[in-house]
N, C-alpha and C positions, 0 to 999 in steps of 0.2 A: 756208150754210158747207158747204163740201163734205165729203164721206165719205172721211176718208183713214186715219184712226187706226185703228189697232187696239191691243185690249186685252188683255195677256195676264195670264190669270189663274191662279196657280200653287196649287197644293193639296198639294203635296210628292211622294209616287212615289219609283221608282227613278230617274227622270231626275232628280231634286234631290238624288241621295246622293253623299256624298263617303265616303273610308276612313275612319272612327274609330281605326282599331287596333284594334278589335276587331269588324272587319262594317262593312259599307255603313249608312250612317245618312241620312236624309232631311235634309239639313243647307244646300243652295241653295235662295237666293231667287230672285224674279222678275229682279232687276236682274244677279244672278250668272248666271243662265241666258242672258240676253241676251248677256252679257259672253261668254258661250263660242263666241259666233256670230261674234266676230272684226269683222272690215270688215263681211262681209255683213249683218250688224243695219244699216249705216247705210242700206239700202236700204228700210229699213220705217220708219214713223212710228208706234213702239210706246210706250203706255204700261204700266207692271208696277203689278200688284196682285196681292199676296199673300193668298191667301184662307187658307191653312192650311199644316201642314208636317208631314202626317201619311204613315204609309206608305196604301197603298191598302185593305189588308185593315183599316183602322181608319174607312173612309167609312163611313156608315151613311144611311140613307133619309132621316132628318131634318137631314143635313148637306148633302144632296143637294136639299132644299126651299131650304134657305138660298143654296146654289151657285147654281140656277134662278133665284132671283131676284136674285141678284147679277149675274148674266149679263143677265136683262132688263132690267134696271136700267142698267146700261151700256149697252145696246144702244139705248137711249131717246133717249141723247144725240147730237145732230143732227151732230156732228163726228164720231163714230164709226162705223166701215164694217164692222166683225167685231170677234170675239171669237176668242182662241185659247186654250184650257186644257189646261193640262198636270197630269197625272194618273196615280198608281199603276197599275199594268197587271191588278192581282189585281180590282179593281170598274171600272175604266176604261168597259167596256162595260153596266155597268148606270148608273152618271152619265151617260154619254153618251146612253143611252136616257131615264132620266129627264128630259133636258134637251129632248131630240125630242118630246117630248110635253106638255109644260110651257112651254118659251118660245115665244111667239106669234111674235116677229121674224121677218121675212122674211132680215135678215140672217145671214150665215154664223158659225155656230158650231163651230168644229173642235178636239177632243180629242185629244192626244196624249200619248206617255209614253215609256218607254225598258224595253229588255228587259236590256240589261247597265248596271251601276252607273257612277256618274263615276271610278272609278280604276282601271277596267278597259280593256285594250288594244282598241279598236274599238267603244267607247261609241257605242253609236248616238244618244244623247239629243240633241247638239245639229242632226245630219242630221234627223232627224224632226223638231224644233223649227223648223228652218228651213222643213221642207216644208209643214210646216202653216200659218206664215206666207203662203208663197206661196199656199198654196189658200184660205187667209181671202181673199187680195183678187183672186181668180182672176175673171172677168166670169160664169163659169159656176154660180159656189160657191151666190149666193143662191136662195132658196126650196126648198133640198133638203133641210130640217130640219138636223140635228146630223148632224156627220161626224165620222169617225175616221181620220187618216192618220198610217200607220205603215210602216214598211220599205217605202216608196214606194209606197205603194198608197192607194186613197181609198173608204174605205166608209161605207155610211150606217147608223148609229146603231141604224135599225130591225132589221137584219138581222147586224151584224158580231158576233162570238164570237170569245174567246180559244179556241186549240185546243192548245196546249202550254205547259208550264209553264214552257220556259226557251229555245227556239228563237226566233230575230228574228222569221223566218215563221210568227208565231203567231196572226195575226189574221185571220180569215176570213168571207166571210159564204155559207152553205153554201145557203142559197136562189138567189143570183141573181150572186153572187161580185163584186168589187170597182166600182165605178161607175166607176174609172179609176183612174191611174195616174201619177207623178211622173218625168217623164225628162230626166235632164238638168236638173232645176230646172226645167221647166214644167210645171207641171199639164195633164194631158190627160183629160178628159171623155169617157168612150166611150157610156154609158147613164144616165138618169133615172129615177128609182122613179115607178111608175102610181100606186101606191096612194096616197090622199090622207092627208092628217095630221090627225088629229083632236086638237086641243091644249086641255088640261084646265088648270085651276088648282094649282100645285103645293101639294095640299093631300091626306093621306093617312090612310089608318085602318092602323094598326099590326099591329092585333090580325086577322093572315093568318098560316095555318099553311102549310107545304108539306110534302108528304109523299110519298117516294120509296119507289117500286115496287120490293120486294127479293122473292126469291123465298125463300118459305116465311114469309115474315114476314107473320103471320095479325093479329097484334092492334095492331098501331101505328095504323091509323085509328081505333078504336075508342078510343084513349088520347087520342089528338090533336084530334079531332072533337067529344068529349065537355066540351071548355072551356066554362064559360057566358060567359067574357070575346070568345072567338072570334065574328069577321063575315064570314070566307071564307077560303078554304083554295084550295090549288094541288094537284093531283095530277100526280107527273113520273112516268108510267105507263109498262108494257113498251109495245115497237114503237110502234105507231101509237096508242096510248091503252088498255092496258088493266091490269088489276089482279088480286092475289089474291081471288077468290070471296068469301072472309072479310070483304073489306071492305065490300062491299055493302050489309050493314043499316045500318052506321054512317055510309056515304054518303047513303043514303035519308034517314035520321032527321035527318043535319044538314042538308038541303034541306028536308026539313020543316019545319024549325025555322026557316026564312028564309035560311039562311046562303048565300052567294053561292059555287059551286064552279068552277075551274075545270082542263080537264084538258088536258095537255101531254105530250110524248113525250121520254123520258130520253134519245133520241137527240139530242136538241137541235135537230132539223130535221125539214121534213117535215109533210104534212096530217095530222090526228087524224080517226080513222074508220076502219071496216072493215065488212067485208061478213060476217062470221061469224054463225052462227046460235046461240052461245053467249051467255053475257052478258059481253060484249067493249066493245068501243069504241061502238061503233053504240048497246048498250044503255045506256052509260053516258050518251050525250050525250043518250038521247029519256027520262033523268029529270030532265036540266037542266042539266048540266054544261054548260060553254063551250068551245067547241074554241079551244085556243091554238095555230092554226095558224104552223108556222116561227117559233114563239116559245120557246127554253128556259124551263124551268119557273122558273129565279130573275128572267129579264126579265118573264114574267108575274107572278110575284107583286108585282113593282115595279107593274105596270099593273093589277093588281087592287087594289093599295092605293089608287093613286090614281083609280081608279073609283070607288069606295065614299067614299073622303075627299070628293069632289064630289058625292057623294050620289046617283050615277046609278042610274035604276031598272032593273027586271028587263032590260027591251027594250033601255034605251039600253046598258047595258052587255054586251049579246050584240053589239050593234053595232061598239061600241068595241073590242071582240077582234077579231071578224069580219069586220069592213069595211076594218081595215086590216092 
């Protein structure tokens, strides 16, 4: 059976909103979204599947597990060529990254959303959805992992992040830029990631803390890392990965108890490490923290949840982060 069908999986978000009279609310389902494309929808064989109808801020890691399993199940069908997922932009990069790490199929998985709600002039939802469908069936889309398509750009879920709360041009990939663009309705792929994709099962360990480094905040690490239920933690460090010196005893104690720790940069991009002679990033990495190179802390948190959920050992966990 020829692969030609695209499964459209809707989760809610701004792209599904309509004005309730008291503000925009997620109200449109998958079939209604397709209807907004008008005659352009006829160019695609789309099967609609409504996963949820929630704002992006209500998406959780446990729901991401269910979403990844749903996508994997649909892609196992021989007639299905690709999956397109509509999602709220508050957490779209997290869900897309989660699927990038857990959906084993090489068939395209394309996330999209909108920044303007469905009652606004210049609503970007229909155009983004149409572009996502075009990318999903593009010959060069398979094998790239999960993609995010918005504002005429094609991004890898490994690198993309939201950079502005309101503008249309909010999504960017600081480490490498977009993989391509959609020009006049035609996807043009310019580059492909060279990093291999380490796929794991959608199993999570939820007891992971995220600690933001703040000037003058000296007690946070001791409070956060003292919980007996904790299994791992991510530090969102200053610059290329530094913390207040007062945090060091709590970090060393947590690592000594066998907790897994990851060091990210609160800049949201760039390599983690330094050459300083004081107790900076190099010292923290020497204690056993894992570097989250070019990975924002909120995405590193999800990756650590997955690593621990899949029971990766210390060496495997380090490779899981640092080899991709």
